[in-house]
Structures are given as structure tokens and as C-alpha cells.
N, C-alpha and C positions, 0 to 999 in steps of 0.2 A: 504613500511610499514605503518601500521596505530599507528601514537604515543600516547601511552593509556590514555594522558594527554589535548586531543583535543579533547573537547563539541562534543557530539554526533552528533548535529546541522551542525558540521562544517567539520563533516568527506562526503568524495564525495559519491551520494548517489550511485553510482557503489561498494562501499563495502561492502553495504548491498542487493543486488539484489540477490532477489530469483525469478529464473524461471519455470515456473508451470510444464514442462514437464521435467525438471532437477530435480529440488528438491522436487514438493509438489506431483504429480504421484507418484514415489516410494512412499512415505509416504500413500494416499489415496489406491494403489493398497495392502500395507500390512495389514491396519486396515479397511479402511471399504468398498472395494471390494466386500466382503462376502454378502454382507448387502443391499449394492446400488450400483447395477452394471449390468450394459446388460450383459454380457459375463455370471455373473452367475444369470442372468435372473430373477433377486432380486429389486425391486422400493422401497423400506421398507419408510413409509412415503412419498411415493413421491418423494426421494433424488436419483439422479444417477448422479457419478462421470466419468463414462467411454466413457457417449456420451456428448462429448462437447457442441453441439445444446440444448440440453438439460440443463446440467450444465448453460449456457451462462443466459439463463430464471430466477435464481437464485442471479445472478449478480448484485444488481443493488441498486441504497438507498433505496426501502424497500425489496429486498429477503433478502434470509438465507445469503449473503455473501453479507456485505455493504462496496463497494471501498472505502478502505481510513480510514477504520472504524472498526478493529478488536473488541471494545467491545460492537458495531454496532451488529455485526454479530452474529446470534443465532448459526451458523456455527463450529463458531469458542469458541464462549461461549461454547456450549455442551463436544467439546475434552479439550478445558483448565481448564473447572474447574470441579475436580472432583468429586464436592459436588454436582453439579447440577442435578436437578432431573429428567433431559433427558440426561446424561453423554454418551456420545459416545467415545469410543467402549462400550458396559453396562457392558463386565467383565475385559476391562482392559482398561490400564492408555497409551497413546501415552507417547513417550520419549520427554522430556522437552526440546531438543535440534529441536524434530521434531518441536513440539507447536509456538516454537520459528519462526522456518522458516516458519511457515502458515501465520503466525503472520504478519510476513514481506511482505510476499506475498500479501497480503490483505491490508496490510497499505499501498504499493506500487500498489494500483490501480487493484489486483484483474486479473493480463492480462492472459488471456488464451496461447495467442500466442508472449510472451514477448516482446511486444511494450508497453503494459500498455492501461488504457483509458482512458487517457486524449485526446481524439478525439477533435481535433479544436483548441489544444496551441501548436502542433508542430511546428515548428520556426516559429514565426510569427514576427519575429525581433527586432529591439534594440527599446531600451525607446522613449516613446515619449518625444517631446521638453516639458521643463518646469517643469518639475515635480522635486520635494524636493530632493535633494542630500540624506536625511535617512528619512526612512518611520518606519512606525512599522507595524510590521509582527507578526502574531500569529499564534502558532503550533496546533495542534491538542490536546493539553494537556492542554491548555491554557496560554501558556511560551510565554512571549513576545521578538519578536528579533529586533533589531534597526538595519537596513542595509541600502543600496540604492539599487533601483531594476536596473541592467544592461542591461536584455535578457531574456527572455524565451528559451528555450533549449531542446527539448525533453518532458522528464515530468516534467523534472527542472526547478528554474529560480533563473534566476544566480544573485547573491546577492553581492554586494561590501562591505564589511566590514571597519565600520570608524574607524576601531582602526588603521590598518594597510595596508587599500586599497584592498585587497586580493580580488580575485572576486570566490564566494563558489556556488556552487550547490545545490541546495535545493530542494527535493523533494516536488513536488505541492503536493500531498495526503499528505502529513506529517503538510501541511496548515489545518489552518480551511478554512472553505466556502467562511467567509470575504475576508481572505490575497488570496483566491485563484482566485476570481473575482479580486482585487486589480493589481494580477499578470496580470491577462486578460484587467481589461484595461489600464495597465499599457506602455502596447505591442503596435508597432506602427500595 
């Protein structure tokens, strides 16, 4: 059970896990497939959500879905903002719980296979010798986190909290690009 007083950035990443097949596909089927699917033979505005090869093309730093950044993802913005001129679906609103699942999925890297988009960062090992015991990390909201680097582990950087020495997994996708690079550079 997660303590409700624990800051969100200290909650284990698995607590927020949103999986594409389990969590996102049902939302897309219910709200999007009518106009954006191979099944319905419709590709309005060029978007198709049930053909993963086509969808992969829209998931990139300049695409409709920007991994790690819902606010820069056109896909997310038109679903989340009911006042957006291109709001989707046009005559309905996606329930807020589903919007939050989509936000989590994009924040975590918009993985279609459940393994994340942090290729090349998986299990790179422990910290390089000589790193400072406390480093400054900046999350995607601009908040600073003071913690030591322990290692990279899958889609997470393991940070050591100076207050109590606990090791905490922190999603790389929730760090700004400079801190993501700092994590890469800190691993052996």
C-alpha cells in the first residue's frame, strides 16, 4: 500500500504503471477507433490506433505522441482539453480517469510493448567511481530533487535519498532531458 503522504516522486514507478495493451487500447477502442482504425477502414487526419506499425511512427520527440511529455503531445492535448479547437472525440469527452491513464502512459515513455522507450539505458550498471554523493536532478515539471545516483535499472534511475539513505526508483521519463543525460553519464 502506498502512503498517501509520500511525495509522488518517491512512490515506486510500478505504482503508476500504465500498460498500452491493458490500459490504453480499451480507451482507444471505445473513443477513437470509429474514426482512427484499420478495423473501421478510417484514417482521419492520418491517425490510426489499431495498427501498431503506423502508430509507432507517431511516437517520437516531434510526433503526435512525445514520449515522456504529455503537454507536448498533440494526441494528449486534444483529448484532455475540452476547449481545444480540435478536441477529440468531437462530440464527447474521455473520462478523466482514462485521460489520466493516457497521461501516465505517455509520461512513462509511450511504450507499445510494456518495456518502455528507454532503449540503451537498460541495466547499464552501477555508478561510475568519483561521482558526488548528492546530485541535483530536475523533473519534467522543473522541480529539483537532491539525491545520489545508485544505478540505472530498466526505465528507472535508482536514487539514494540523503535524508534516510533509502534507494528509490525514479522513472527516467519523468526527468528533464538534462537529468536523463546525467543518469546515462553517471552509469558505468
